[in-house]
C-alpha positions as CSV (number, residue, x, y, z in Angstrom):
1,M,13.5,20.1,8.8
2,T,14.5,16.4,8.6
3,F,17.8,16.9,10.5
4,G,16.4,19.5,12.9
5,S,13.3,17.5,14.0
6,A,15.1,14.2,14.3
7,W,18.0,15.6,16.2
8,L,15.7,17.6,18.5
9,I,13.7,14.4,19.3
10,W,17.0,12.5,20.0
11,L,18.5,15.3,22.1
12,P,16.9,14.2,25.4
13,L,18.6,10.8,25.0
14,L,22.0,12.5,24.3
15,V,21.6,14.7,27.4
16,A,20.5,11.7,29.5
17,E,23.5,9.7,28.3
18,Y,25.9,12.6,29.2
19,L,24.4,13.3,32.6
20,R,23.7,9.6,33.4
21,L,20.0,10.2,33.9
22,S,17.0,7.9,33.5
23,L,14.1,9.2,31.4
24,P,10.5,8.3,32.3
25,V,9.9,7.3,28.6
26,S,11.6,4.4,26.9
27,S,14.6,5.3,24.7
28,V,12.9,3.3,21.9
29,V,10.1,5.8,21.8
30,F,12.5,8.7,21.1
31,I,14.6,6.7,18.6
32,T,11.5,5.5,16.7
33,S,9.8,8.9,16.7
34,G,13.0,10.6,15.3
35,S,13.3,8.0,12.6
36,F,10.0,9.2,11.1
37,A,11.3,12.7,10.4
38,P,12.4,12.0,6.8
39,S,9.1,10.6,5.7
40,I,6.9,13.1,7.6
41,T,8.9,16.0,6.3
42,A,8.7,14.7,2.7
43,L,5.0,14.2,2.9
44,F,4.4,17.6,4.5
45,L,6.5,19.5,2.0
46,T,5.1,17.7,-0.9
47,W,1.5,18.5,0.2
48,R,2.5,22.1,1.1
49,Y,4.4,23.0,-2.1
50,A,3.2,20.5,-4.7
51,G,-0.4,19.9,-3.7
52,G,-2.6,17.0,-3.0
53,T,-2.2,15.3,-6.3
54,E,1.6,15.0,-6.0
55,L,1.1,13.8,-2.4
56,R,-1.2,11.0,-3.5
57,Q,1.3,10.0,-6.3
58,L,4.1,9.9,-3.7
59,L,2.0,7.7,-1.4
60,C,0.9,5.4,-4.2
61,R,4.6,4.6,-5.0
62,A,4.6,2.7,-1.8
63,L,1.9,0.5,-3.3
64,V,3.8,-0.5,-6.4
65,W,4.2,-4.2,-5.9
66,R,3.6,-5.8,-9.3
67,V,7.2,-6.0,-10.3
68,S,9.5,-8.9,-11.4
69,P,9.9,-11.5,-8.6
70,L,13.6,-11.1,-9.1
71,W,13.5,-7.7,-7.4
72,Y,11.9,-9.3,-4.3
73,V,14.6,-11.9,-4.2
74,I,17.3,-9.3,-4.5
75,A,15.7,-7.1,-1.8
76,I,15.1,-9.9,0.7
77,V,17.8,-12.5,0.0
78,G,20.6,-10.2,-1.2
79,P,21.5,-8.7,2.2
80,A,21.4,-12.1,3.9
81,L,23.7,-13.6,1.3
82,V,26.3,-10.7,1.7
83,I,26.2,-11.1,5.5
84,L,26.6,-14.9,5.3
85,L,29.5,-14.6,2.9
86,A,31.2,-12.1,5.2
87,M,30.6,-14.3,8.2
88,G,32.0,-17.3,6.3
89,G,35.2,-15.4,5.5
90,H,35.5,-14.4,9.2
91,I,35.1,-18.1,10.3
92,L,37.7,-19.3,7.8
93,L,40.2,-16.9,9.3
94,G,39.6,-18.3,12.7
95,G,36.7,-16.2,13.9
96,R,34.1,-17.3,16.3
97,V,31.2,-19.2,14.9
98,P,27.8,-17.6,15.6
99,N,25.3,-19.6,17.5
100,Y,22.9,-20.1,14.6
101,V,20.0,-22.3,15.4
102,P,18.9,-24.1,12.1
103,F,15.3,-24.6,13.2
104,G,13.2,-23.3,16.0
105,V,11.2,-20.4,17.3
106,R,14.0,-17.9,16.8
107,W,13.9,-18.2,13.0
108,L,10.1,-18.1,13.0
109,L,10.4,-14.8,14.8
110,V,12.6,-13.4,12.0
111,A,9.6,-12.9,9.8
112,V,7.7,-11.2,12.6
113,N,10.7,-9.0,13.3
114,F,10.9,-8.1,9.6
115,I,7.4,-6.6,9.7
116,L,8.2,-4.7,12.9
117,V,11.4,-3.3,11.4
118,L,9.6,-2.4,8.2
119,L,7.0,-0.4,10.1
120,I,8.9,1.1,13.0
121,G,12.5,0.2,12.5
122,G,13.4,2.8,9.8
123,P,12.1,2.0,6.3
124,L,8.6,3.4,6.6
125,G,9.8,6.4,8.6
126,E,12.6,7.2,6.2
127,E,12.1,6.1,2.6
128,F,9.4,8.6,1.6
129,G,12.0,11.2,2.3
130,W,15.3,9.6,1.1
131,R,14.1,7.8,-2.0
132,G,10.7,9.3,-2.5
133,V,11.7,13.0,-2.5
134,L,15.5,13.6,-2.0
135,L,16.8,11.1,-4.5
136,P,14.7,12.4,-7.5
137,A,15.7,15.9,-6.6
138,L,19.4,15.0,-6.6
139,E,19.1,13.1,-9.8
140,A,17.5,16.1,-11.5
141,R,20.9,17.9,-11.0
142,F,23.4,15.1,-11.0
143,S,23.7,11.6,-12.4
144,K,22.1,8.6,-10.7
145,L,25.5,7.6,-9.4
146,W,26.5,10.9,-7.9
147,G,22.9,11.4,-6.6
148,S,23.3,8.1,-4.7
149,V,26.7,9.1,-3.4
150,I,25.5,12.5,-2.1
151,L,22.4,10.9,-0.6
152,G,24.7,8.3,1.1
153,I,26.7,11.1,2.8
154,I,23.5,12.9,3.9
155,W,22.0,9.7,5.2
156,T,25.2,8.9,7.1
157,V,25.5,12.3,8.8
158,W,21.7,12.2,9.7
159,H,22.4,9.1,11.8
160,L,25.3,10.7,13.7
161,P,23.5,11.3,17.1
162,L,22.5,7.7,17.3
163,F,26.1,6.6,17.7
164,F,26.2,8.3,21.0
165,I,22.9,6.7,22.3
166,S,23.5,3.3,23.9
167,A,20.0,2.0,23.1
168,S,20.4,2.6,19.4
169,A,21.5,-0.1,16.9
170,Q,24.3,2.2,15.7
171,H,25.9,2.6,19.1
172,S,28.1,-0.5,18.8
173,L,29.2,0.2,15.2
174,P,32.4,2.2,14.2
175,F,31.1,5.3,12.5
176,W,33.7,5.1,9.8
177,L,32.6,1.6,8.8
178,F,29.0,2.7,8.9
179,A,29.8,5.6,6.5
180,L,31.8,3.3,4.2
181,L,28.8,0.9,4.1
182,T,26.1,3.5,3.6
183,I,27.4,4.9,0.4
184,P,27.5,1.7,-1.7
185,L,24.3,0.6,0.0
186,C,22.6,3.8,-1.4
187,I,23.9,2.9,-4.9
188,L,22.3,-0.5,-4.6
189,I,19.0,0.9,-3.2
190,T,18.9,3.3,-6.2
191,W,19.4,0.3,-8.5
192,V,16.4,-1.5,-6.8
193,Y,14.4,1.7,-6.9
194,H,14.7,2.3,-10.6
195,G,14.7,-1.4,-11.5
196,S,11.4,-1.9,-9.7
197,G,9.7,1.0,-11.5
198,E,10.4,3.5,-8.7
199,S,8.7,1.4,-6.1
200,I,9.2,2.8,-2.6
201,L,7.7,-0.5,-1.3
202,L,10.7,-2.5,-2.8
203,V,13.1,0.1,-1.3
204,M,11.4,-0.3,2.1
205,I,11.7,-4.1,1.8
206,F,15.4,-3.9,0.9
207,H,16.0,-1.5,3.8
208,A,14.1,-3.7,6.2
209,S,16.0,-6.8,5.0
210,V,19.4,-5.1,5.7
211,N,18.3,-4.2,9.3
212,T,16.6,-7.5,10.0
213,W,19.3,-9.8,8.7
214,S,22.0,-7.7,10.5
215,G,20.5,-8.7,13.8
216,A,19.3,-12.2,12.9
217,L,22.7,-13.2,11.5
218,K,24.6,-11.6,14.3
219,I,27.0,-9.4,12.3
220,S,27.6,-6.7,14.9
221,P,30.9,-6.4,16.8
222,E,29.1,-7.1,20.0
223,E,27.9,-10.5,18.7
224,T,31.1,-11.5,16.9
225,G,33.7,-9.9,19.2
226,S,35.4,-8.5,16.1
227,I,34.8,-5.8,13.5
228,R,36.2,-8.1,10.8
229,P,32.8,-9.5,9.7
230,L,31.5,-5.9,9.3
231,I,34.6,-5.0,7.3
232,F,33.9,-8.0,5.0
233,V,30.3,-6.8,4.6
234,V,31.6,-3.3,3.6
235,L,34.0,-4.8,1.0
236,L,31.4,-7.1,-0.4
237,T,28.8,-4.3,-0.6
238,W,31.3,-2.1,-2.5
239,V,32.1,-5.0,-4.9
240,T,28.4,-5.5,-5.6
241,A,27.8,-1.8,-6.0
242,L,30.7,-1.4,-8.4
243,M,29.4,-4.4,-10.4
244,V,26.1,-2.7,-10.7
245,V,27.7,0.6,-11.7
246,G,29.8,-1.2,-14.3
247,G,26.9,-3.1,-15.7
248,R,24.3,-0.4,-15.9
249,K,24.7,2.5,-18.4
250,K,22.2,4.5,-16.4
251,F,24.8,4.8,-13.6
252,S,27.6,5.9,-15.9
253,I,29.8,8.5,-14.4
254,S,29.9,10.2,-17.7
255,N,26.3,11.3,-17.2
256,C,27.3,13.5,-14.4
257,C,26.8,17.2,-15.2
């Protein structure tokens, strides 16, 4: 249902791209609507097959906010730090310096953009499905590590049509790099999910931070004129994920059935 509904909503954009047609409705409407497929599917199936009580419990996990401040720092600052380190490496190797403005309206708008991304840029529309329903289902059969890896593959493939839609954020990204990034990112999100007491809210904040800082810190190949910064982001994300795996027994590969 998640794949079918999202891909069906995105299909008119794919057809329009191929036939070079203009649609009467903005591409953003199609992209945003399709991005809500995971959460809507998860909420519907939970209500249909588990009942109203389970549905309320799932929704309430998005209200779990009383967690250690450290998890907020990790969720909000962590992605920015990784991107800045990657950009620093790119600059040291002779790459173009992004036009960062230390102060001004642009940076004030980052906070506003964060809220918009949280609500309509993916996190709210996806995380009830990915982390709210699918991750626990995978962890019931596999270890937390392998559940995260499998979810990363599913999450990557679900995004596939967006790489052929020019109005999407994924269009300018090499698919292979996106795939290599999504898997360790899923491991880190699982870490945040369990560390914060299975808070879908913290997962949404982490997801929103990744999307927001990627734009604000100009990491895309279109902005930098190179895929090197993105490669550095992938490498740093893998290093961080492997550090988490190595430091948490709950991710131990020996737990895999």
